[in-house]
N, C-alpha and C positions, 0 to 999 in steps of 0.2 A: 105291573112294574113297582118294585119296592123303592120308596124314596128314602133310602138310608141316610142321605145327606141332610135331611131335614131334622130339626131339633125334636127330641122326644118329649112326649107329654106325660104327666103334667110338668110344667116348667119348675125348675128349682131356683129359688132366689139365692144368688151368690153374694159374697162379701162386697165385691166392687159395686154391684148393683144396689145393695143395701146402703153402702156408704154414700153413693150418689143420690139416692132417694132421700135419705136423712139430711144430707147437706142442702139440697135444693129446698126441701120442705121447711127445714129449720131456718134457712135464709129468708124465705118468704114470711114465715112467722115473725122473725125478728124485724123485718121491714114494716109489717103491720103494727107491731108494738111501737116502733119508732114513730110511726104516723100518729099513734095515740099518745105520744109524748111520755111513754114509759120505757124502761130499759129493754134493750133488744133481747137480753137473755131470758126475760119473762116469756117472750114469744117463742124462743127456742124450747123452753121447758114445757109450755102449753102444747106445742106440737108433739113433744114426747108423751105427755099425758094422754093425748088423743091416739097417738100411734100405738101405744102399749096394748090396750084392749083389742085394737084391730089386728095387731100382729098375733096376739094370743088366739083370736078367733080363726085366723088363717093357719094356725099351727106353726107360727114362726117364733114362738117363745124361746126355743132353744137357740135359735140363731141370734136373738137379741142378747141372750146370756153369753154366748160365745164372742159377741162383739165387745167384750170387756177389754180386748186389746186396744181398741180405739180410745177407751176411757183411760187406760194406763198410759198410752202415748201422749194424750192430751194433758193429763195431769203431770206426767214426767216433764213435759215442756214448761208447764206453768210453774212447777216446783223448782226447776233449774233456774228459770228466769227470776223467780222470787228469791232464791238463794243468792243470785248475783246482786240483787238489790239490797241485801242485808249488809249494812255498813257497820262493821265492828269498831272501826275508828270513831265513828260518830257516837256509838254507845259508850266508848271509853271517855270521850270528850264531854258528853252531855249525860250526866247520871240519871236525869229524869226520864230519858227514853227507855233505858233498861228497866228502871224502877216502875214505869208505867206498864211495861209488858209483864213484869213479874206480878204486879198488883192485880191487873185485870185477869191474868191467867189463874192466880191463886184464888181470888174471890169467886171466879166462875166455877172452879173446881169445888170449892166449899159449898156454894149455893146449890149446885146441881146434886152434889153428894147428899146433902141434908134433905133435899126435896125427894130424892129417890129412896132414901132410907125411910122417910115418912110414908112412902108408898109401899113399904114392906119388902124392898129389895135387899138381898144380902150385901154386906159391905164390899165384897170383892166385885160384884156386878155393878154396884153403885159407883165404886171407884173407877172401874174401866170406862163406864159411861160418862162420868164427870171429866175424865181425862180427854175423851173424844170431844166433849162439848167445849173444851178450851179452844179448839181450832176455829179459825175464821176461813171461810172459803176463799182461797187465793184467786181462783178464776173469776169470781164475781167482782172482787175488788179491782183486779187488773183490767177487766173489760170495761167497768164503769169509768175508771181513770182514763182509759183510752178513748172511750166514746164521748166523754164530757171534756176532754182535753184539760184535765185537772192538773194544777201545779201549785206547789207551796208546801209549807211546814206540815200541815195536817195530812196532805196526800202522801208525802214521803214518810211521815211517821206511821201512817196506816199500813203502808207496804212493809216497812221494817217490822212492825208489831205483828203483822200477819205471818211473816216468816218466823218470828221468834216464838209465837204461841203454837205454831205448827211443829216447830222443832221440840219445844217443851212437851207438847202432847205426845209426840212420837216416843220420846225418851221415857216418859212416865208410863205410857201404855206398855212399852217393852219391859220395863222393870216390874210392873204389876202382873205381867203374864206369868212371872215366877210364882206368885201367890195363887194365881188361878190354876196353874198346873198342880201345885201342891194340894190345893183344895180338892181337885178332881182325882186325887190319889195317884198321880204320876210319881215317878221316883224323884228323890231329892236331887239327884244328879241332873235329871232333865229340867227340873224347876230352876236350877241355877245356871246350867250351861246354855239352855235354849235362849233365854233373854240376853245373855252375854254374847252369844253368837249373832243374834239379830242386831244388837247395838254396835259391837265392834266390827262386824262384817259390813254393815251399811257405811260406817265411817271410812273403813278401808277402801271399799268400792268407790265411794265418792272422791276420796283423795287420789286414788289410782287413776280415775277417769280425768280428773283435773290435771294431774301430772302428764298423762298421755296427751291431753289437748295442748299443753304448753310445748312438749317435745315436738309434736307434729307441726305446731304453729311456727316454731323456729326454723323448720326445714322447708316450709312452703312460702309462697309469695304473700306479702302483707297486703292482701286485697280483701275488701269486705265480702264480696261474693264467695271467694274461696273459703274464708273463715266461717261464713254462714253455713256452707255445706259441711265443713268440719264439725261445727258445734251441733248442727241438726243430726248428723249421723251419729255422733257420740252420745247425744241424749237418747236417741232410739236404742242404741246399743246398751246404754246403761239400764234402760227399762228392761230390755231382754235379759241382761245379766242378773239383775235383781230378781226377776221372776224365776230364772233358771236356778239361782242359788237359794231360793226361798227366803229372800231378804225383803224387808218392807220398802216398797218403791218410794214412799214419802221421805223417809230418813235418808235413803241413798241419794235421791235426786236433789234434796235440799243441801246435803253435804257436798255434792258435786258443784252446785252453783256457788255455795259459800266458799269453797276452796278455790274455785275459778276466779272469784271476784277479789277476795282478800289475799292478794299475792304481794308479799313484801319485797320480792326479789326482782321485780320488773313487770313489764306489761307486754308479754309475748302475744297474748290473745287480744284481738281487736274487740271493742265493745259493739258487736253487731246486734241488730234487732232480729228476733226470730218471728216477728209479726206476720210475715208473708204466709208461713204455714200455720202460725198460731191461730189465726181467725178460723181457718177451715176446721182444725181439730177442736177448737172451742165450741163451734156450732154443734158438731157431732157429740161432744162431751155433754152438753146440756140436754140435747134431744134424747140421747141414750139414758142419761140419768133420770130424766122424766119418764121415759118408757119403762124403766126397770123398777119404778116405785109403784107398788100395787095400790090401786085406788081403795081397796078394802081396808088397808092399814090405817087410813085416815079416820074411818069410823071406829075401828077396833081400839085405837090408842089415842083418840082425839084429846080427851081431858088430860091424860098423862103427858101427851105431847105438848099441850099448852102450858102445863106446869113446868116442864123442862125448859121450854122457850122463855117463860117469864123469869125463871131462876137464872138462866144463862144471861139474859139481857141485863138483869139487875147486877150480876157480878161484873160484867164487862163495863157497864156504864159507871158503876160505883168505883171500880179500880181506876178508870181513866179520870173521872171527875175529882177524885181525891188527890192524885199525884200530878197529872199533866199541868194544872195551873201553876204548880210550884216550879215548873220548868219554863214558864214564860208564856204559856198559851192563855188566851182570854177564855172566859167561861163558854162563850159561844163556839169558839174553836174546839175546846175540850169536848163539848156536847157533840159537835160534828164528828170528831175523831171516834168517840164512843159508838155513835151510830154506824160509822164505817166499818166497825169490827163485828157487826151483828150477823152477817151472812153465814149460813150453815148449810153446806150443800155437798158437792161431790167428794171433797176431802173427808168429811165426816162419814159419808156413805162407804168410801173405800176402807177406812179404818174399821167401821162396823162389820163389813164383810170379812175383812182379814181376821178380826178377832173371833167372829162367829165360826170361821173355818178352823181356827186353832183351838177354840174353846166353845164347843157347841151349846153349852148351857147359856152362854151370853145371848146367842141368837134367839134361842127359844124363849127366853124371859123378857128381853128388852126390845125385840124387833119392832113390835107394833108401836110402842111409844116413840122409839127413835125414828122410824120411818114416817110416822105422823108428823113429828117435828120437822123433819127434812122437807116433806111435801109443803107444809105451810111456809117454811123459810125459802123455798124455791121462788116464791112470789114476793114475800115480805122482805127478804134479804136485799135484793137489788134495789128496791125502793128505798130502804133505809140508807144504803150507801150513797145513792144519788142525792137524797135529801141532806145527808150529813155533809157531803162535800160542798153542796150548794149553801148550806148553813154556814160553813166555814169560809165562804166567799172565794173558793178556789176553782170553780167550774167556769167555763165560757159558754154563755147561752148559745143554743144551736143557731147557726146562720151568721154568727159574729166571728167565727174562727178564721174565715178567709179575710175579713176586714182587718183583724189584728195581726194576721200573718202566722197564727198558730197552726201548726200541722199536727196530724195525729201522732201520738206517742207510741212507743213500742209497748205491745201488750205482753 
């Protein structure tokens, strides 16, 4: 008798099963990290580092690559939330906030560009890499803020600067792609029109999604659960549309969040927290990011990666320490803010992958150095943020949040 109703062998690992395995394994890794009094996302990343070689040995490498949709969704959520936190009114009111962001971004670009040119990389490659290095990992900063219940000037400045340098990096990378196209002997028309399409298209998509959110919000009940469903659905749709239209997810979702928050005509959208789905996607984001980083890259580009990390840290710390005290921050607070801007993780990796897809010479030349730097910062970045916010005196020691009445903030 043939048992056709039984599952066929060998079993095929599906996306739902992969998602569940990564989620549970990452959660356990995060709890082990918390027990060791280090940031949870280090545990998530370590689980990814371990899972990557195992998945490769089991022939699941292609499945991990195809799981990029989880990364896009998680980053889309992070970037939208970050865009909502970017306060343009504050930047207009306090010149030092915008000046700090411009200074740390510019000095980071210069420091990394000079370092990579000294390592004999062509100016276009060094410029693209320097633009990517300007970014601060928003997921790391948001999760550390959430887990340490941080509040205060330094915390809010770090979140705004994280959004600002991500926006600047996306714009500069988009502009520089024109030079990269021209260097690779593409037509002048492509070199000009492609960056213009990426930039204008992303802004238009973000503005359109924010407008759609407000129109729908006015027609439905003003209830937090209903608005939560609306925003979650539109964020997922925006990621899908950006992918469909071949637009950068980073710029499109930051624009969506920025236009959704800075609404001069009213407050149709409730300020709901996306944390309930955020934590699930963040865990998978860090696990998959760790799993997609080849261990061999650390050895291949170790010294170049360390040079990139050192140049980037020098630029960010110098920019903050020069300008932030002029805006009223104490030196200790300024140092804490500079440390909070050091993480370099999934956002940099996404930009690197996107540029390598559009401009293969970048991936071939700089992958080892960039991936090596990201691997190191997967561990060092969260520790820097945690120490920086603690140095600024804005974290609540674990165990005291219930006594002070502080609850977890939206991630």
